[in-house]
C-alpha positions in Angstrom: -104.8 118.1 -39.6 -107.2 116.6 -37.0 -110.1 118.5 -35.6 -109.1 120.6 -32.6 -106.0 122.4 -33.9 -103.1 120.1 -34.8 -101.3 116.8 -35.0 -100.0 114.9 -31.9 -96.4 115.3 -31.0 -94.2 112.2 -31.5 -92.7 112.6 -28.0 -95.4 114.0 -25.6 -98.5 113.1 -27.6 -99.9 116.6 -27.0 -101.3 118.8 -29.8 -98.7 120.5 -32.0 -99.8 123.8 -33.4 -98.5 125.3 -36.7 -96.1 127.8 -35.1 -94.3 125.1 -33.1 -94.5 122.2 -35.7 -91.3 120.4 -36.7 -91.9 117.6 -39.3 -89.8 114.5 -39.5 -90.7 111.3 -41.4 -94.3 112.3 -41.5 -94.5 112.9 -37.8 -95.1 116.2 -36.0 -93.0 117.3 -33.1 -92.9 120.3 -30.8 -89.7 122.3 -31.3 -88.9 121.6 -27.6 -89.6 117.9 -27.9 -87.5 117.5 -31.1 -84.4 116.2 -29.3 -82.3 113.0 -29.1 -83.9 110.2 -27.1 -80.6 109.4 -25.4 -78.6 112.6 -24.7 -81.5 115.1 -25.1 -79.5 117.3 -27.6 -81.8 119.6 -29.7 -82.0 118.3 -33.3 -82.7 119.8 -36.7 -83.1 118.2 -40.2 -79.3 117.8 -40.7 -78.6 116.2 -37.3 -81.6 113.8 -36.8 -81.4 110.1 -37.3 -84.6 108.1 -37.1 -85.2 104.5 -36.0 -88.8 103.3 -36.1 -90.6 106.2 -34.3 -87.7 107.3 -32.2 -85.3 110.2 -33.0 -81.6 110.4 -32.1 -78.6 112.6 -32.8 -76.3 110.9 -35.3 -73.8 110.1 -32.6 -76.2 108.3 -30.3 -77.9 106.6 -33.3 -74.5 105.2 -34.4 -73.7 104.0 -30.9 -77.1 102.3 -30.5 -77.7 100.9 -34.0 -74.4 101.1 -35.8 -72.0 98.3 -36.5 -70.1 96.8 -33.6 -66.3 96.6 -34.0 -64.6 98.0 -37.0 -63.1 97.2 -40.4 -65.8 94.9 -41.7 -67.0 95.4 -45.3 -67.0 98.4 -47.4 -69.3 101.3 -47.9 -71.8 101.8 -50.7 -70.1 102.2 -54.1 -70.7 105.2 -56.2 -72.5 104.6 -59.4 -70.9 106.1 -62.6 -72.9 108.8 -64.3 -75.2 107.6 -67.2 -75.1 108.9 -70.7 -78.9 108.8 -71.0 -79.9 111.7 -73.3 -83.4 111.5 -71.9 -83.1 112.1 -68.2 -86.7 113.2 -67.6 -88.7 111.9 -64.7 -90.9 110.1 -67.2 -88.0 108.1 -68.7 -87.4 106.4 -65.3 -90.9 104.9 -65.5 -90.3 103.1 -68.8 -89.5 99.4 -69.2 -85.8 98.8 -68.6 -85.7 101.2 -65.6 -84.0 100.1 -62.3 -85.4 97.0 -60.5 -84.9 96.4 -56.8 -82.9 93.2 -56.1 -84.8 92.5 -52.9 -88.5 92.7 -54.1 -88.0 92.7 -58.0 -90.2 95.8 -58.4 -89.4 99.0 -60.3 -87.4 101.5 -58.3 -88.3 105.1 -59.0 -85.9 108.1 -58.4 -87.7 109.3 -55.2 -87.2 106.0 -53.5 -83.9 104.9 -54.9 -80.8 103.9 -52.9 -77.8 102.6 -54.7 -75.4 100.2 -53.1 -73.1 97.5 -54.6 -73.9 98.9 -58.1 -77.5 98.0 -57.7 -80.7 99.9 -57.0 -82.9 99.3 -53.9 -86.1 100.8 -52.5 -85.5 102.7 -49.3 -87.8 100.2 -47.5 -85.8 97.2 -49.0 -82.4 98.7 -48.0 -82.0 96.3 -45.1 -79.5 93.7 -44.0 -80.2 90.3 -45.6 -79.4 88.6 -42.3 -80.8 90.6 -39.4 -83.1 93.0 -41.3 -81.6 96.2 -39.8 -82.1 99.3 -41.9 -78.9 100.4 -43.7 -77.3 103.7 -44.7 -74.5 104.3 -47.2 -72.0 104.3 -44.4 -73.2 101.0 -42.8 -73.7 98.8 -45.8 -71.5 96.0 -47.1 -72.2 93.9 -50.2 -71.4 90.4 -51.3 -72.7 88.5 -54.3 -75.5 90.9 -55.0 -76.8 91.0 -51.5 -76.4 93.7 -48.8 -75.5 93.3 -45.1 -74.9 95.5 -42.1 -71.2 95.5 -41.3 -71.7 93.4 -38.2 -73.4 90.5 -40.1 -71.0 90.9 -43.0 -68.1 90.4 -40.6 -69.7 87.4 -38.9 -70.5 85.7 -42.1 -67.7 86.7 -44.5 -64.9 88.1 -42.3 -61.9 86.3 -40.9 -62.5 83.4 -38.6 -60.5 82.5 -35.5 -59.4 84.1 -32.3 -60.8 87.6 -32.0 -62.8 87.5 -35.2 -66.5 87.1 -34.6 -66.4 83.5 -33.1 -65.1 84.3 -29.6 -62.1 82.9 -27.8 -61.1 79.4 -28.5 -62.6 79.3 -32.0 -59.3 78.0 -33.6 -59.1 74.3 -33.7 -55.6 72.8 -33.2 -54.7 69.9 -35.4 -53.3 66.9 -33.4 
């Protein structure tokens, strides 16, 4: 805590004192400032969605950063339970533990996201094309890589009229 009483609020940049401190993603907020950037709805830990240093309600976040259109790709797949008799936190640090496909480094339990049957660091859980951060509801996988639904649809979805290429994309054979 900085000298002078408290951290600075993520919205108004004024000092946040202990009694009014709301923590989100390592940032302090006044209770009255902890509201959606778009609709100004009050937020809590179950309704907040973060993008960079901005906070949104889940509805506004989805409208602003979610996939456009519908029906592209599938969600994250559920990983089957393991039969590891030694499920201690130390066992996950041993050789043979999960490796992130993006950076090829070990993925520990506290930073693990599973999609497409593979483990990813939270920081590496981004679209391979546009780099947008992903969530279990916005991820689509193909050939061991992950994409946002919009990029997946553009690159692997159907081609032709009304499917990612715009009007007139079908070529007529003469």
